[in-house]
N, C-alpha and C positions, 0 to 999 in steps of 0.2 A: 194796955192788954198784954199779959205776960206770954213770952214765946215758949213755944214747947218744939222739942226736937222730934223729929220722924222718928217713930219706933223701929220701923225695917229700914235701916238707913240705904241699903243696897237697892232699894225702889226708888229712891229720891232722884227726880231728874234736876240737875244742875246747869247744865247747858242752856244759855239763852235762845240757841238756836232750834233745839228740840221743843222749847217751850212754846216758843213761836210757831212752830210746825203745827202743834197740837190746835194752838188757836187758830191759824190759818185754814186748817182743814176742817174746823167745826162750822157749825151752822148756829147752833143755840146755845145758850146759856143760862144757867138756873141761878137766878138772883134773890138772895135773902135780905130781907128788910127788918127794920123793927121801928115801931111806932110806940112810945113810952114803952110798956111792957108787953105789946102785942106784936107778936111774929107774923110774918107774912113770906110768900116764896112764890115766884113767877119765872117762868121760863119764856124766853124772848129770843127770836133771831136777830142776827146783830152782823155788823161789819167791823172789821178791825182796821185800826188805824196804826201800823208799827211804828210810823215817826212819831206820833205823840203817845204811843203806848195808851192807847185809848179804845174801847168798844163804841160803837154808836147803836142805837135802837130807835125805832119810831113807834108812836103812841098816842092814843086819843090825847086831848088837852085836858080831859078831866077823868077821873075815876079813882078807885082804889090806890092803885100803883101811883099814881100822880100825887094822891095825899100823902102816901107814906115817904114819898121823896121830898116833899117840900117838910114836913115834920122833922125828918133824920135822913141826911143826903148820904150817910156812910152805910155801906153796904159790903156783903160779902159774897162770892159767886163761884161757880164750877163750871168747867167745860170739859166733857168726857168724850174721849174717842173708844167706843167700846167695840173691843175685838173678839167677843163672844165667849159664851160658857165654854169650858173645856170638860167635856162630858167623862166621867169615870175617874176624872182628877180632883173634882171638889174643887176647882179652881177656876177663876175668871181672868181672861186676858183684856188688858184696857191700859190706857194713857190719861191723864187727867191733870188739870191745873186747879187751883183753888188761888182767887184772888179777892184781895181787899182793897176797896177805893173809895171815889166819891160820885155820885150821881147829879151831873148838872143839867138843868133843863135848857136849852139852847134856845136864844130870843134873836139873837143876831142873824139875818136873812142869809148872809154868805156862808156862815158855819153851818146854817141848817142846809144849805146845798151842798157844802162839803161832806156833810154826814150823808145825805141820800146817796151821793155820788160813791163814798166808802161802803155803804151799805150794797149798793147794786152792784157794783164791782167784785164784792165778797160773795154774794150769795147767788148771783145770776151768770147761767152758761153763757148767755147773750146779752150783757148789759146795755149795748147800744139800743138797742128793738126796746128793751123795757123802758129806759131812760126816756125814749123819744114818746113812748106811750103816757107816760106817767109825769116826768120831770119838766116837760114844755109848758105846762101848766101852772100859772101862779097861786092858782086856788090849793095846789099839793101843799105848797109850803104854808098857806094861811092856815087850812085845815088839819095840818097833822104837826104832832111835836116832836122833836128831834131832842134825844137824851144822850150826853155822853158822860162814858164812865171812865174816869181818868184812875188807872190801875195803880195803885201806890206800893203794893207788895204783892208777890206771886210765887208760889210753889209748885212743883209738877211731882209727880209719882206715877210709876209704870209697874205692871207686872205682865209679863210677855212671856 
């Protein structure tokens, strides 16, 4: 894939800590996929594993998203921190990241548990309460799929 430069270079976020901040603040990522010539986009809640530079998602074990991933695991996604429209300025304040990577359907039970743990810690105010409610049951891991998105490349942009 050819590389393009950002047209408004002054808006580019180059600092890894600022990119991580956007990912850590976010709760949803929009993921675009392609199966042959058919595009598909889905918005999913996620958990961020900074050590692995990966996002974790939960999913049903079958369906359209699953079929797309099995056919082509390479994806592109975005996370947006919306800071609001600036009335009378014809402008919008935001920070965003665009990333490219590979979606991997996790089969290993220990990594499934790790993925759920990452998601609960990222999404929940009181993860201990939710973990006791859902993650103490073995059927949670049997009935739900965990998908890991390994981020291979990422860019950030802001208009503040």
